[in-house]
N, C-alpha and C positions, 0 to 999 in steps of 0.2 A: 433595530435588531436584524443580527446577520441572520442571513440565511442557513438552515440546516444542513447539516451535513448531509449527502447522499449516501446511502447504503450500497454495498456494492451486492449486485445480482449474483445469486448462487453460482452461474459459472463464471464469473468474474473469481470466486472464492475460490471454485475447484481450481480454477487454471493457476492462481498464485499457490495451492498446496500440491498441486502438480509439477510447479516450478521448483520448490523445495524439495521433492521428491528425487527430480531430476538433475538438482546439484547435489544433491547426498545430505541434504539439511536435513530432512527425514529421510534415513536408510532405512535397505529392507528389515523387518521385525521389529521397526519402532513403533511405538503406543501411541495415536494423537491423542492432543488433549481432551477433555472430556465434552461435551455438546454445551455444557454450557460456559467452559472456559474458552470455544471457538468462539460463542456467539458475543461474548462478552469482549475479544479479540477484535473480531471485524465490526462488532455495534451493528449486529443484526439479529433478529429474532432466534432460537434457537428452532423453528420452523424450518427459516430457512437454510441451518445447518445442517439438517434433517436431510434435507434436499442437495447440499453438497456431497454427504454421505452417500447418498445411494445415488448420486451422478458415478463419484469414483469408485465406489463396488462393482456399481454396472460394466464398469470399463477394466475392469479388473486390477487397480491399482492398489485396492484395501480389501481386508476382510474383515469380518466379526467373529471374535470367538467367543464364543456362548459364557455369559458370567465375567468376561475379561475385559472385554472393550476392543476398537477399532484397533488395527494394525495395518502399516504398511507392506503391503503383500509382497515375499522374495517371488518373483517369476524368472524362471526360467526358459527361454522360448526354444522349441525346437528349431532347428535349423533343416528347411524343406531344401536339399538340391534338386531343384527341377533341371539341371540340364544333364543329371543320371536315371533320374526315375525315369524306371521304365526305357529305358533308353541302354543298346552295347550287352553288355554281359549281367544281366540281372543276377540277382542276389537270392531269388527265390529257393526255399526247401521246405519241400514238401513233408517232410518227415517231421521236422519241428513244427510243422505250419507258420511259417515265416516267410511273406512275401516280401517283395524288394522295399515297399515301404516300411515294414516295420523292421528288416532288417538293416536299413539305412538311419532309424532311429536308436536300434541298438547298438550300432557303431559310436552315437554320441553318450553311450553308457545309460543310456533309457531306458525305461521298460514298457514297449507296446503293444497292445493289444486293440483287439476288434471286437465290436457288438455282433451276434449275429444280424446278418444283413437282412432287411425286409424286402418281399421281391413281390410285385405287381405287374397285371398288365393293365395298361390306361391310354389314354388318349394323349397324344404327344401336344404340347401345348408348344404356343407359337416357338419360343426361343428355340426350344428342344429340336421341333421339324425343320429350324433354319440350319441347325448346325448338321444335321443327320441326311438332311437334303431331301427332304419327303413333304408331303401334305400334311400341315396341321391336322389335329385329329386324327392321324394313321394312327394304329395301336402298336405301341413300342413295350419293352418290358424294362421295367426300371427296378434298380437294385440298391438301395439307400442303406448307408451303411456309417455308422459311429466308431471315428479313430480315438483310441486314448493312448496316450503319455502318462508312464506313473500313476494308473486310475484313474487319470484327470480328462473328459474329454475336450479333445485338441483341434478335431476338424469334422466335420461330417462331407461326406465322401458318397456323392449319390451319381449314378451311370447309368445312361439309357442304351438300348442296342434295339435294331432291328427285329423284328418277330422272326424271321425267316432263319436270322443269324443266333438268336438264344432259347428260343424253345426247342424242349425236349434235351436240353443241356445241361450242363452241372451249374449253370448261371442261373437255374430257375431255381438250386437248393439254399433255403434260407439256413444257411450254415457259412460257415468260415472255411472256403477251400481255396489251396495253392494250387497252384501246377506249375511245373518247371517253363518260363518265357510268359505265363500269364494264362488263364482259362482260354481268352481267344486265343491265342497260338496253340493251344491243345485238341481246343476243337474244330481247328483248320481253319482260322482266321485269324491271323497274324497280322498285326498292327505295322507298315510298315512306311507312314509318315504321321508325323505328329504336329498337332497344330494349337500352341497355347495363347489363351487370351486370358488376360488380366486386369480387373477393374476393382479400385476402390469403391466402397459401397456405404450407405447408411447403416446405422444398427442392425442387428437382425430383426429378421422379426420373430411374434411372440413364440411362430411353431417351432424356428430355427434353435432361438433361444433356448427352449424347453429340450429339445434334444442334446443340446451343449451343455446344460446343467447351468447358466449363465444367470446371476444374479437379476432380480426384477428393477427393474426401472428404465431407464430410454434406451436401453438397449447398447451393444458392444460392437465399436466398429470392426467391420470384418474387410478382406480382401477375397474377392470370389475369383476363384480359377477356373479356367473351362478351358478343359484339354480332349481336342477330337483328334482320334485316331482312324486313318485309312489304311485301305486294304492295298493290295497289288491293282485293283482296276480303278484306284482313285476315289471308290465311292465308301463314304463314313462308314465303320463298323461300332464305332461306340462312343459318345460323349459323354465324359464326366465333369460333374462342376463339384468343386470342394470347397466348403465354405471356411476360411481359414480366420480365427477372431485376432485382432493386429496386435494382442499383447501375449499369444502364446505362439506365433509362429513367425518365422524369418524367412523370407523367400529368396532364394539365392540360384544365381545363374551365374557361373565361369565361361569365358569366349577367350576362344586366341584373337589374336588381331595382327 
């Protein structure tokens, strides 16, 4: 009796469907076959297909439409031009409430918004303390924001500031504040040098996934962009960590050679 054919695990089936999406065989807006049909096609149980669908929904490739089925998602990533962001002639518009990030998104024909920030005074965790050049546990001001594009959360932008810079300033306001050149320059602490660190990361934590309104499942692979801003004296005045889901963001740098 010949050995039974080994059924492909959920990850292999997901990879095969992703290949079809990438090749255009399953284009944006195309409806997937039913769970029963996919189970028959891949010779697995329907529970395995449910797992596959969860994986691909969590990664942003698929979306479920109530009463209609599961479809290949039409994703239009935002280009985040980091070589221009917060540098040179900033595009802040205090009258229209549009900061440099919103202006850049609007230039791409998108509709950028930002949820009111959550502001706390809290002990600095080890990584934030390292970037700010302070002792871990030193109290800092944390300002956490959710950035949206066309109504959908695209980024988490969380910033930490030394208390002697942020306390009793507009950085403590839980509202979307825009100032020419940025709030730090407005309060007398301009950033004169920036350092970027970019790391790929495992899927988001449950708390991050909740803030980004991502589908439940294994989570979405993300890029964590850390930008440390320094004042004229070489001391860090801010560290901002941006969590950018991979399927929604394209990080761009352009440099002369």
